[in-house]
Jmol script that loads the backbone (N, CA, C; Angstrom):
load data "model"
ATOM      1  N   UNK A   1      12.365 -30.743 -47.363  1.00  0.00           N
ATOM      2  CA  UNK A   1      10.986 -30.519 -46.978  1.00  0.00           C
ATOM      3  C   UNK A   1      10.723 -31.058 -45.573  1.00  0.00           C
ATOM      4  N   UNK A   2      11.285 -32.197 -45.242  1.00  0.00           N
ATOM      5  CA  UNK A   2      11.113 -32.786 -43.922  1.00  0.00           C
ATOM      6  C   UNK A   2      11.714 -31.879 -42.850  1.00  0.00           C
ATOM      7  N   UNK A   3      12.838 -31.252 -43.177  1.00  0.00           N
ATOM      8  CA  UNK A   3      13.484 -30.335 -42.239  1.00  0.00           C
ATOM      9  C   UNK A   3      12.574 -29.149 -41.916  1.00  0.00           C
ATOM     10  N   UNK A   4      11.924 -28.617 -42.893  1.00  0.00           N
ATOM     11  CA  UNK A   4      11.027 -27.468 -42.705  1.00  0.00           C
ATOM     12  C   UNK A   4       9.840 -27.859 -41.826  1.00  0.00           C
ATOM     13  N   UNK A   5       9.302 -29.046 -42.040  1.00  0.00           N
ATOM     14  CA  UNK A   5       8.166 -29.493 -41.232  1.00  0.00           C
ATOM     15  C   UNK A   5       8.573 -29.674 -39.768  1.00  0.00           C
ATOM     16  N   UNK A   6       9.783 -30.265 -39.549  1.00  0.00           N
ATOM     17  CA  UNK A   6      10.263 -30.435 -38.181  1.00  0.00           C
ATOM     18  C   UNK A   6      10.540 -29.080 -37.533  1.00  0.00           C
ATOM     19  N   UNK A   7      11.080 -28.158 -38.322  1.00  0.00           N
ATOM     20  CA  UNK A   7      11.367 -26.813 -37.811  1.00  0.00           C
ATOM     21  C   UNK A   7      10.074 -26.118 -37.392  1.00  0.00           C
ATOM     22  N   UNK A   8       9.043 -26.237 -38.208  1.00  0.00           N
ATOM     23  CA  UNK A   8       7.757 -25.614 -37.873  1.00  0.00           C
ATOM     24  C   UNK A   8       7.158 -26.230 -36.613  1.00  0.00           C
ATOM     25  N   UNK A   9       7.275 -27.537 -36.462  1.00  0.00           N
ATOM     26  CA  UNK A   9       6.748 -28.211 -35.280  1.00  0.00           C
ATOM     27  C   UNK A   9       7.506 -27.769 -34.027  1.00  0.00           C
ATOM     28  N   UNK A  10       8.821 -27.671 -34.117  1.00  0.00           N
ATOM     29  CA  UNK A  10       9.622 -27.204 -32.991  1.00  0.00           C
ATOM     30  C   UNK A  10       9.286 -25.754 -32.662  1.00  0.00           C
ATOM     31  N   UNK A  11       9.097 -24.949 -33.678  1.00  0.00           N
ATOM     32  CA  UNK A  11       8.763 -23.542 -33.484  1.00  0.00           C
ATOM     33  C   UNK A  11       7.403 -23.418 -32.798  1.00  0.00           C
ATOM     34  N   UNK A  12       6.434 -24.245 -33.179  1.00  0.00           N
ATOM     35  CA  UNK A  12       5.110 -24.220 -32.572  1.00  0.00           C
ATOM     36  C   UNK A  12       5.206 -24.632 -31.100  1.00  0.00           C
ATOM     37  N   UNK A  13       5.974 -25.664 -30.804  1.00  0.00           N
ATOM     38  CA  UNK A  13       6.135 -26.099 -29.420  1.00  0.00           C
ATOM     39  C   UNK A  13       6.819 -25.021 -28.590  1.00  0.00           C
ATOM     40  N   UNK A  14       7.797 -24.366 -29.171  1.00  0.00           N
ATOM     41  CA  UNK A  14       8.499 -23.297 -28.475  1.00  0.00           C
ATOM     42  C   UNK A  14       7.548 -22.140 -28.194  1.00  0.00           C
ATOM     43  N   UNK A  15       6.698 -21.812 -29.148  1.00  0.00           N
ATOM     44  CA  UNK A  15       5.730 -20.741 -28.968  1.00  0.00           C
ATOM     45  C   UNK A  15       4.750 -21.087 -27.859  1.00  0.00           C
ATOM     46  N   UNK A  16       4.290 -22.323 -27.805  1.00  0.00           N
ATOM     47  CA  UNK A  16       3.381 -22.749 -26.739  1.00  0.00           C
ATOM     48  C   UNK A  16       4.069 -22.690 -25.381  1.00  0.00           C
ATOM     49  N   UNK A  17       5.328 -23.083 -25.325  1.00  0.00           N
ATOM     50  CA  UNK A  17       6.071 -23.043 -24.065  1.00  0.00           C
ATOM     51  C   UNK A  17       6.232 -21.604 -23.572  1.00  0.00           C
ATOM     52  N   UNK A  18       6.547 -20.704 -24.475  1.00  0.00           N
ATOM     53  CA  UNK A  18       6.701 -19.297 -24.104  1.00  0.00           C
ATOM     54  C   UNK A  18       5.365 -18.734 -23.642  1.00  0.00           C
ATOM     55  N   UNK A  19       4.287 -19.060 -24.328  1.00  0.00           N
ATOM     56  CA  UNK A  19       2.961 -18.568 -23.946  1.00  0.00           C
ATOM     57  C   UNK A  19       2.568 -19.115 -22.570  1.00  0.00           C
ATOM     58  N   UNK A  20       2.802 -20.387 -22.332  1.00  0.00           N
ATOM     59  CA  UNK A  20       2.469 -20.989 -21.043  1.00  0.00           C
ATOM     60  C   UNK A  20       3.288 -20.360 -19.921  1.00  0.00           C
ATOM     61  N   UNK A  21       4.566 -20.152 -20.162  1.00  0.00           N
ATOM     62  CA  UNK A  21       5.423 -19.511 -19.169  1.00  0.00           C
ATOM     63  C   UNK A  21       4.973 -18.089 -18.877  1.00  0.00           C
ATOM     64  N   UNK A  22       4.589 -17.361 -19.901  1.00  0.00           N
ATOM     65  CA  UNK A  22       4.116 -15.987 -19.716  1.00  0.00           C
ATOM     66  C   UNK A  22       2.831 -15.947 -18.906  1.00  0.00           C
ATOM     67  N   UNK A  23       1.931 -16.867 -19.180  1.00  0.00           N
ATOM     68  CA  UNK A  23       0.669 -16.931 -18.427  1.00  0.00           C
ATOM     69  C   UNK A  23       0.950 -17.255 -16.962  1.00  0.00           C
ATOM     70  N   UNK A  24       1.856 -18.169 -16.699  1.00  0.00           N
ATOM     71  CA  UNK A  24       2.189 -18.521 -15.314  1.00  0.00           C
ATOM     72  C   UNK A  24       2.797 -17.328 -14.577  1.00  0.00           C
ATOM     73  N   UNK A  25       3.695 -16.616 -15.223  1.00  0.00           N
ATOM     74  CA  UNK A  25       4.307 -15.441 -14.602  1.00  0.00           C
ATOM     75  C   UNK A  25       3.247 -14.389 -14.326  1.00  0.00           C
ATOM     76  N   UNK A  26       2.348 -14.177 -15.261  1.00  0.00           N
ATOM     77  CA  UNK A  26       1.277 -13.202 -15.077  1.00  0.00           C
ATOM     78  C   UNK A  26       0.377 -13.591 -13.904  1.00  0.00           C
ATOM     79  N   UNK A  27       0.047 -14.879 -13.782  1.00  0.00           N
ATOM     80  CA  UNK A  27      -0.784 -15.343 -12.668  1.00  0.00           C
ATOM     81  C   UNK A  27      -0.088 -15.137 -11.322  1.00  0.00           C
ATOM     82  N   UNK A  28       1.215 -15.362 -11.272  1.00  0.00           N
ATOM     83  CA  UNK A  28       1.964 -15.153 -10.032  1.00  0.00           C
ATOM     84  C   UNK A  28       1.950 -13.670  -9.654  1.00  0.00           C
ATOM     85  N   UNK A  29       2.120 -12.799 -10.639  1.00  0.00           N
ATOM     86  CA  UNK A  29       2.102 -11.358 -10.369  1.00  0.00           C
ATOM     87  C   UNK A  29       0.733 -10.923  -9.868  1.00  0.00           C
ATOM     88  N   UNK A  30      -0.321 -11.405 -10.505  1.00  0.00           N
ATOM     89  CA  UNK A  30      -1.680 -11.040 -10.089  1.00  0.00           C
ATOM     90  C   UNK A  30      -1.964 -11.559  -8.687  1.00  0.00           C
ATOM     91  N   UNK A  31      -1.578 -12.794  -8.398  1.00  0.00           N
ATOM     92  CA  UNK A  31      -1.807 -13.366  -7.069  1.00  0.00           C
ATOM     93  C   UNK A  31      -1.030 -12.601  -6.002  1.00  0.00           C
ATOM     94  N   UNK A  32       0.210 -12.246  -6.291  1.00  0.00           N
ATOM     95  CA  UNK A  32       1.019 -11.491  -5.337  1.00  0.00           C
ATOM     96  C   UNK A  32       0.408 -10.130  -5.067  1.00  0.00           C
ATOM     97  N   UNK A  33      -0.066  -9.470  -6.108  1.00  0.00           N
ATOM     98  CA  UNK A  33      -0.703  -8.161  -5.947  1.00  0.00           C
ATOM     99  C   UNK A  33      -1.962  -8.282  -5.097  1.00  0.00           C
ATOM    100  N   UNK A  34      -2.745  -9.321  -5.317  1.00  0.00           N
ATOM    101  CA  UNK A  34      -3.973  -9.514  -4.540  1.00  0.00           C
ATOM    102  C   UNK A  34      -3.661  -9.768  -3.074  1.00  0.00           C
ATOM    103  N   UNK A  35      -2.639 -10.547  -2.785  1.00  0.00           N
ATOM    104  CA  UNK A  35      -2.275 -10.844  -1.397  1.00  0.00           C
ATOM    105  C   UNK A  35      -1.770  -9.588  -0.701  1.00  0.00           C
ATOM    106  N   UNK A  36      -0.941  -8.807  -1.379  1.00  0.00           N
ATOM    107  CA  UNK A  36      -0.413  -7.581  -0.776  1.00  0.00           C
ATOM    108  C   UNK A  36      -1.547  -6.585  -0.527  1.00  0.00           C
ATOM    109  N   UNK A  37      -2.472  -6.477  -1.461  1.00  0.00           N
ATOM    110  CA  UNK A  37      -3.592  -5.553  -1.290  1.00  0.00           C
ATOM    111  C   UNK A  37      -4.514  -5.994  -0.157  1.00  0.00           C
ATOM    112  N   UNK A  38      -4.612  -7.290   0.079  1.00  0.00           N
ATOM    113  CA  UNK A  38      -5.500  -7.807   1.122  1.00  0.00           C
ATOM    114  C   UNK A  38      -4.923  -7.614   2.516  1.00  0.00           C
ATOM    115  N   UNK A  39      -3.626  -7.410   2.622  1.00  0.00           N
ATOM    116  CA  UNK A  39      -2.994  -7.255   3.928  1.00  0.00           C
ATOM    117  C   UNK A  39      -3.006  -5.782   4.325  1.00  0.00           C
ATOM    118  N   UNK A  40      -4.056  -5.373   4.990  1.00  0.00           N
ATOM    119  CA  UNK A  40      -4.160  -4.001   5.458  1.00  0.00           C
ATOM    120  C   UNK A  40      -3.500  -3.890   6.818  1.00  0.00           C
ATOM    121  N   UNK A  41      -2.974  -2.710   7.116  1.00  0.00           N
ATOM    122  CA  UNK A  41      -2.323  -2.490   8.392  1.00  0.00           C
ATOM    123  C   UNK A  41      -3.318  -2.453   9.538  1.00  0.00           C
ATOM    124  N   UNK A  42      -4.383  -1.714   9.401  1.00  0.00           N
ATOM    125  CA  UNK A  42      -5.386  -1.563  10.455  1.00  0.00           C
ATOM    126  C   UNK A  42      -6.767  -1.856   9.877  1.00  0.00           C
ATOM    127  N   UNK A  43      -7.662  -2.306  10.728  1.00  0.00           N
ATOM    128  CA  UNK A  43      -9.040  -2.561  10.338  1.00  0.00           C
ATOM    129  C   UNK A  43      -9.871  -1.355  10.765  1.00  0.00           C
ATOM    130  N   UNK A  44     -10.614  -0.791   9.842  1.00  0.00           N
ATOM    131  CA  UNK A  44     -11.449   0.358  10.157  1.00  0.00           C
ATOM    132  C   UNK A  44     -12.786  -0.154  10.674  1.00  0.00           C
ATOM    133  N   UNK A  45     -13.217   0.389  11.806  1.00  0.00           N
ATOM    134  CA  UNK A  45     -14.465  -0.037  12.420  1.00  0.00           C
ATOM    135  C   UNK A  45     -15.412   1.149  12.513  1.00  0.00           C
ATOM    136  N   UNK A  46     -16.681   0.902  12.279  1.00  0.00           N
ATOM    137  CA  UNK A  46     -17.673   1.960  12.398  1.00  0.00           C
ATOM    138  C   UNK A  46     -17.986   2.264  13.865  1.00  0.00           C
ATOM    139  N   UNK A  47     -17.557   1.415  14.773  1.00  0.00           N
ATOM    140  CA  UNK A  47     -17.807   1.613  16.199  1.00  0.00           C
ATOM    141  C   UNK A  47     -16.766   2.523  16.853  1.00  0.00           C
ATOM    142  N   UNK A  48     -15.705   2.804  16.177  1.00  0.00           N
ATOM    143  CA  UNK A  48     -14.660   3.658  16.737  1.00  0.00           C
ATOM    144  C   UNK A  48     -13.291   3.095  16.417  1.00  0.00           C
ATOM    145  N   UNK A  49     -12.260   3.735  16.933  1.00  0.00           N
ATOM    146  CA  UNK A  49     -10.900   3.270  16.621  1.00  0.00           C
ATOM    147  C   UNK A  49     -10.620   1.914  17.262  1.00  0.00           C
ATOM    148  N   UNK A  50      -9.900   1.105  16.562  1.00  0.00           N
ATOM    149  CA  UNK A  50      -9.516  -0.211  17.081  1.00  0.00           C
ATOM    150  C   UNK A  50      -8.002  -0.337  17.026  1.00  0.00           C
ATOM    151  N   UNK A  51      -7.450  -1.088  17.938  1.00  0.00           N
ATOM    152  CA  UNK A  51      -6.018  -1.323  17.969  1.00  0.00           C
ATOM    153  C   UNK A  51      -5.787  -2.808  17.706  1.00  0.00           C
ATOM    154  N   UNK A  52      -5.421  -3.132  16.516  1.00  0.00           N
ATOM    155  CA  UNK A  52      -5.237  -4.529  16.145  1.00  0.00           C
ATOM    156  C   UNK A  52      -3.847  -5.044  16.500  1.00  0.00           C
ATOM    157  N   UNK A  53      -3.013  -4.197  17.091  1.00  0.00           N
ATOM    158  CA  UNK A  53      -1.669  -4.625  17.471  1.00  0.00           C
ATOM    159  C   UNK A  53      -1.654  -5.303  18.838  1.00  0.00           C
ATOM    160  N   UNK A  54      -2.760  -5.214  19.566  1.00  0.00           N
ATOM    161  CA  UNK A  54      -2.842  -5.772  20.918  1.00  0.00           C
ATOM    162  C   UNK A  54      -3.612  -7.089  20.846  1.00  0.00           C
ATOM    163  N   UNK A  55      -3.132  -8.083  21.571  1.00  0.00           N
ATOM    164  CA  UNK A  55      -3.804  -9.383  21.555  1.00  0.00           C
ATOM    165  C   UNK A  55      -5.061  -9.336  22.409  1.00  0.00           C
ATOM    166  N   UNK A  56      -5.907 -10.313  22.231  1.00  0.00           N
ATOM    167  CA  UNK A  56      -7.148 -10.398  22.998  1.00  0.00           C
ATOM    168  C   UNK A  56      -6.866 -10.519  24.491  1.00  0.00           C
ATOM    169  N   UNK A  57      -5.861 -11.306  24.851  1.00  0.00           N
ATOM    170  CA  UNK A  57      -5.527 -11.482  26.266  1.00  0.00           C
ATOM    171  C   UNK A  57      -5.085 -10.165  26.907  1.00  0.00           C
ATOM    172  N   UNK A  58      -4.358  -9.342  26.149  1.00  0.00           N
ATOM    173  CA  UNK A  58      -3.930  -8.047  26.686  1.00  0.00           C
ATOM    174  C   UNK A  58      -5.137  -7.121  26.882  1.00  0.00           C
ATOM    175  N   UNK A  59      -6.051  -7.128  25.947  1.00  0.00           N
ATOM    176  CA  UNK A  59      -7.258  -6.301  26.066  1.00  0.00           C
ATOM    177  C   UNK A  59      -8.083  -6.762  27.262  1.00  0.00           C
ATOM    178  N   UNK A  60      -8.233  -8.076  27.396  1.00  0.00           N
ATOM    179  CA  UNK A  60      -9.008  -8.630  28.514  1.00  0.00           C
ATOM    180  C   UNK A  60      -8.370  -8.276  29.847  1.00  0.00           C
ATOM    181  N   UNK A  61      -7.048  -8.368  29.939  1.00  0.00           N
ATOM    182  CA  UNK A  61      -6.357  -8.028  31.185  1.00  0.00           C
ATOM    183  C   UNK A  61      -6.544  -6.558  31.521  1.00  0.00           C
ATOM    184  N   UNK A  62      -6.493  -5.670  30.516  1.00  0.00           N
ATOM    185  CA  UNK A  62      -6.688  -4.235  30.746  1.00  0.00           C
ATOM    186  C   UNK A  62      -8.107  -3.963  31.248  1.00  0.00           C
ATOM    187  N   UNK A  63      -9.091  -4.604  30.683  1.00  0.00           N
ATOM    188  CA  UNK A  63     -10.472  -4.381  31.108  1.00  0.00           C
ATOM    189  C   UNK A  63     -10.744  -4.941  32.498  1.00  0.00           C
ATOM    190  N   UNK A  64     -10.145  -6.080  32.802  1.00  0.00           N
ATOM    191  CA  UNK A  64     -10.292  -6.638  34.134  1.00  0.00           C
ATOM    192  C   UNK A  64      -9.618  -5.741  35.169  1.00  0.00           C
ATOM    193  N   UNK A  65      -8.505  -5.135  34.810  1.00  0.00           N
ATOM    194  CA  UNK A  65      -7.814  -4.220  35.717  1.00  0.00           C
ATOM    195  C   UNK A  65      -8.656  -2.972  35.958  1.00  0.00           C
ATOM    196  N   UNK A  66      -9.395  -2.504  34.959  1.00  0.00           N
ATOM    197  CA  UNK A  66     -10.243  -1.331  35.117  1.00  0.00           C
ATOM    198  C   UNK A  66     -11.415  -1.612  36.055  1.00  0.00           C
ATOM    199  N   UNK A  67     -11.892  -2.849  36.053  1.00  0.00           N
ATOM    200  CA  UNK A  67     -13.034  -3.196  36.891  1.00  0.00           C
ATOM    201  C   UNK A  67     -12.676  -3.203  38.367  1.00  0.00           C
ATOM    202  N   UNK A  68     -11.424  -3.481  38.682  1.00  0.00           N
ATOM    203  CA  UNK A  68     -11.033  -3.576  40.098  1.00  0.00           C
ATOM    204  C   UNK A  68     -10.616  -2.248  40.657  1.00  0.00           C
TER     205      UNK A  68
END
end "model"
wireframe off; spacefill off
backbone 0.3
color backbone group
């Protein structure tokens, strides 16, 4: 009888460990999906097309060159 009680306790702990591990894996998958979805290639602007591949300094230099 003592063996059965210990077996049930071990089985319960094992079940909790598997459930906890599954929840952690699921959270990692959800977080990874959210991060990938948040990383868009280009930003859409209502003011017109934007080029997000160019740094601010490059844009500023181009505009200063146009003024001269």
